[in-house]
N, C-alpha and C positions, 0 to 999 in steps of 0.2 A: 504493500500500500504506500509506503514511504517513497518508493521509486517514482510513483506518479507525481509527487510533489517536487522531486528533484527535476523531473522533465519540465514541469510547469515553470519552475524557477529558471531553468536554462533557457527556455523559450522566451520568457520575459526579459532575461538579461540580454539576449540577442536583439530583441526589439528595442531595448533601452539604448543599445549601441548605435542603432540606426536613427533614433529619435533626434539627436542633435543636428543631423544633416538636414532634416525637414525644417527644424527651427531656424537654421541658418539661411535656408532658402526663402523663408517668409520675411517680408518687409515690415510686418505688423510689430507693434511693441510687445514686450514680454507680457504685459497685463492683458492685452487683447488676445494673445495666444492662449493664455490661461483661461480667460473667460469663455472663449469659444469651445475649447476642449472640454471644460467642465460642464458647460450647458449640455452639449451633445451627449457626453458620457453619463451624466446623471439622469437625463431624460430617457435615454435608451435602457439604462440599467433598471430604472423604475418600470418602464413599460414591458420589458422582456422578462426580467428575472424577479422583480420584487412585487410590485403592486400594492394596493391599499391593504389587502388582508395581512401581509407580513408586517407592515408598519403599525397596524393596530395592536400587534402583539408586544410592541416595545413598551417598556416601563420608563418613567421619567429618568432614572439613572442610566438607562441605555441610551436615551437621547443625549444626555450630557457626555457620555463616553464617545458617541459618534461625533458630537460637536468638537470635542478635543482632538480626535483623530483628524477631522477635517481641517482644523486650524493649523495643526502641526504639518499636515500635508501641504497646505497652502503656503506656509512659510518656507518650506523646502522648495517648492516649485518656483515661487517668484524669485528667490535668490539664485536658483539654478539657471533659470531662463536669462537673467541678467548676465550671469557668467558666460553663457553661450554667446550672447550678443556682443560683449565687449572683447572676447578673446576668440578662440577657435573651438569647434566641437570636441576635439580630443583633449584639449587643455581643460575645458569646462568639466568634462566627465572625470578628468584626472583629479580635479579638485575634490572629488568625492572619495579619494584614497583613504581618508581617515575613517570612512564608514565601517570598515571591518574591525578596526580597533575599538571604535565607539560601541559597536554592537556587542562585542565580546565583554567589554568592561561593564556595560549596562546590564547584560545578562548575569554577570558575576555579582554586581552590587545589588540589583533589585530582585533577582531570582535565585541567587545562590548557585548558579551553574558555573562551577570552576572549570576553565578550559584545560585541555590536555596540552602537554608541551608541543606535541605535533601541530596542534591548532595554532599556537603562537608562532611556530616555525613557518607554517604555511602563510600566515598573514604577513610575517616579516619579509618573506621572499616576495610576496605580492607587492607590498609597499616599496621594497627595494626596486622592483621592476618599474613601478610608477615614477620613482625619483629619477631613474635613468632617462625617463621621457621628458622631464621638465627641462626646457631650453635654457632658462636663465632665472636666477634668484634675484630679482630687483623689483621693487614696488614702483619703479618709474616707468613701467611699460604695461600695456593692457593685458599681455599674456599672463603675467604674474598676478595682476589684480583679479583676473578671471579665476585663477587658481585659488586665491585667498577667499573669494566669494563662494567658490565651490566647496572649500573646506568648511565654511560656515554653514552652507546648505546641508552638508553631510550630517551635521549634528542633529538637525531636525529629522532627517531621513532615518537616522539610527534609532530614534525613539519609536518609530512606527511599528516595528515587529513586536516590541514589548506591549504597546497599546493593543495591537491586534490579538496577541496571545492572551491578554488579560480579559478580553471580551469575546472569547471563542464560543461562548454560549449563544451569541448572536449569529444568525445565518451569515455565511461569508458574502453572499451577494447583497444582503442588507447592509453589512459593514462597508462594502464597496460603494453602495449608493450614498451612505452617510459621509464617507470620505470625499466623494466628488461633490455632493450637495453643499456641505459645510465649507469645503475648500472653495467652492464657487462664491459663497457669501463672503469669505475672506478676500477674494479677489475683487469683489464688488466695492469694497472699501477703497480700492485704488483705481476705480473706474475713470477718474479724472485724467489718468495717465494713459488711457486707451485711445486708439485711433481706429476709425472704421471706413475711411476712404481708401480701400484696399484694391489692388489689381486682381484680375480674375484668377491668376495663378495662385495667389495667396489663399483663396478659398479652397482650391483643390488640395493644397498641402495641409491646410488646417483640417480638412476632412479626414485626411490620412492620420494626422496627429490625434484627432479626437477619437476615431473609431479603432484604429489599429494600435496606436501607441499609448492610448489612455484606457479606453474600455477593454481592449484586449490585454496589453502588457501589464498594466497596473492591477487589473483584476487577478490575473495569473500570479503576479508577484505577491499580492495580498494573501492569496490562498497558500502559496508556498511558504511565506514567512510566518504564517500562523502555525504550520505543522512541522517545519524543519528546525534542527538545532541552530542556535545563533552563529556558531562558527561556520557551519555549512552555508548559511545565508550570506555571511560576510564574504566568503570566497566566491560563491556563484556570482555575486554582483560584480566582482572585479572582471569577469569575462566581458562585460560591456565595454571595457576600455580598449582591448585589441580590436573589437568590432568597430568602435567609433574611429579608431586610427585607420583601419583598412578602408572604411567607407569614406573618410575624409581624403584619403590618398587617391581613391579612384574617382570620386565625384567632385571634390573641391581642389584637387591638385595640391594637397598639403604635403610638405616635404616628409620623407620617411628615412632619416639617417640611420646609421647602424645602431646607435644607442637606443633609438626608439624600438627597433626590431628586437634587440636583446631584452629590453624592458618588457615588451609584450610577451616574449617567450617565457620570461620568469613568471609573469602573471598566470599564464596558462599552466606552467609546471606547478605552481602553488595550488591551483585549483585541482589538478589531478591528484596531488598528494592528499589534500584535505578531503575531497569528496570520496576518493577511494577508501580512505580511513573510516569515514562515516558509513559508507555502504557496507563495510565489513562488520559493522556493529550489529548486534541483535536488535530487533524492534523495541525490546524493553529498555534498551540503553539509548536508543536514538530518539530521544524526546527533548 
């Protein structure tokens, strides 16, 4: 049963790696992108998977939990989109390198899930691979500013698995709807920064972002992060970085020097070490 969630997590990570490309193609502001994606995702999630009957089952404390999930998700998104806009797709997603460390520490502090030394080794290899990809450590350029904003975004992202796991009694699709709906309300607070005079191509890419990269990818990721160990979650997410690099290389002509290739190889190796280790565990231990 756990293998299903590994597959869902890997598919989501692959789609995450492609997402920055579409964000880069869109001329709309980060706030406009977020509003469109969340409107489409929340409406489709409600109409197809949730409906009025499931929402009527929620208690007041459940609504509060969904609201918190949505706000944290919204804070992660808006900071991540700004990172993509001011830097490059691969650098923006590289800013999320601290996600794996955050997730492991949060699980250890709040859930008492002490990680194995192999988990720390795998994450260290993945982070090392990411550091090789960083072109320059200087706050005087947009590349590093995108990285810093991405690192800030990762802090919000790393709390989502904990919040999802604490509310596993709520149906996964209902939690997804809450994440998108309350995330939308968060973005609406920033609507003054949105722009709607968009070219036709923008709407095409926004449709892909909303249906494939939001409704599809984030719903799969929500399900996977609810069921998988924190260390596995942190490693699987790192696979999005080589995907973002390759897609940037082929579609945006982004340079791919030797250090970037070695860094990507280290990230993939770290995932293989960590995921194989978890797959060998018995179901009773893999929680």
